[in-house]
C-alpha positions in Angstrom: 158.5 106.1 77.7 157.6 104.2 80.6 154.7 101.8 79.6 151.3 102.1 81.3 150.7 100.1 84.4 147.3 99.0 84.6 145.3 97.0 87.2 143.8 93.9 86.1 139.9 94.2 84.8 137.5 94.0 87.4 134.7 91.6 87.2 131.6 92.5 84.8 128.9 94.4 86.6 125.4 92.8 87.0 123.3 93.4 83.6 121.6 97.0 83.7 118.2 95.4 83.6 116.4 92.6 85.5 115.0 91.2 82.4 115.5 91.7 78.7 118.2 93.5 76.7 120.8 95.7 79.1 124.3 96.7 79.3 127.2 95.5 81.6 130.6 97.0 82.2 134.0 96.3 83.6 136.7 98.8 84.6 140.6 98.8 85.4 142.7 101.3 87.1 145.8 103.4 85.8 148.6 102.2 88.5 151.5 104.5 87.0 151.3 108.4 87.4 149.9 110.2 84.4 153.0 112.4 84.3 155.3 109.5 83.5 154.0 108.8 80.1 150.8 109.0 77.7 148.3 106.2 78.3 145.7 105.6 75.7 144.5 102.1 76.9 140.8 101.8 77.6 139.8 101.8 81.2 136.2 100.9 81.0 134.6 98.4 78.6 130.6 98.0 78.0 129.0 95.0 76.3 125.3 93.8 75.7 123.6 91.4 78.1 120.7 89.5 77.8 118.5 88.2 80.3 115.2 86.1 80.0 112.2 88.2 78.5 110.4 90.5 80.3 106.9 89.4 81.2 104.1 91.3 79.0 100.9 91.6 80.5 97.6 91.4 78.5 96.2 94.7 77.2 92.5 95.1 76.3 90.5 97.5 74.5 87.8 99.5 76.2 84.2 98.1 76.3 81.8 98.3 73.7 78.4 99.7 74.4 75.7 97.4 75.7 73.9 95.8 72.9 70.1 96.2 72.8 68.1 93.9 74.8 67.6 90.3 73.3 63.8 90.3 73.8 61.1 92.6 72.6 59.3 92.3 76.0 59.9 90.6 79.1 63.1 89.4 80.5 66.3 89.2 78.5 70.0 90.2 78.5 72.4 92.5 77.0 76.1 92.0 76.4 79.1 94.1 75.8 82.7 93.1 74.5 86.2 94.2 74.3 89.1 92.9 72.5 92.6 91.8 73.4 95.3 94.0 72.0 98.1 92.3 73.4 98.3 88.5 74.5 100.1 87.7 77.6 103.7 86.5 77.2 106.7 85.2 79.4 104.4 85.0 82.7 102.7 88.4 82.2 99.1 88.7 83.7 96.3 86.9 82.1 93.3 88.5 80.1 90.4 89.0 82.2 86.9 88.5 80.9 86.1 89.9 77.3 82.4 89.6 77.3 79.8 90.7 80.0 76.1 89.9 80.3 73.7 91.7 82.2 69.8 91.4 82.7 67.4 93.8 81.1 63.6 94.0 80.9 61.5 95.5 78.5 58.0 96.2 78.7 55.7 93.6 80.0 54.6 90.8 77.6 50.7 90.9 76.9 49.3 87.5 77.2 45.8 86.1 77.3 42.9 85.1 75.0 42.4 87.3 71.8 46.3 88.4 72.0 46.4 87.5 68.5 43.5 89.7 67.1 44.9 92.6 68.9 48.5 92.1 67.6 46.9 91.8 64.0 44.5 94.9 64.5 47.7 96.8 65.7 49.7 95.8 62.8 47.3 96.9 60.3 
């Protein structure tokens, strides 16, 4: 039997990913004709490769409902919030604001002499 004649291994290919875990391969070719004998040598090899971690962007929940106005009369504010589900890592996009505030105005506050008596009568 005639031994297999093989080309040298090629260089390893680039990693299959641009970040994180991937695979790379290399090949070689059969130089002798297949009819001259059996050749059970491998012609391709693969191995794992690891590049720097992929960036992970910030991920947030949906906004909550607006709170009630913080005053019972006159000008005030309401807030809404959202929570961070995933913190940014490895250069990922930073988290935007997680609290928003907006103005609100409830009925006009009554002022003037005799207001305390009026409130007391209303309460009764």
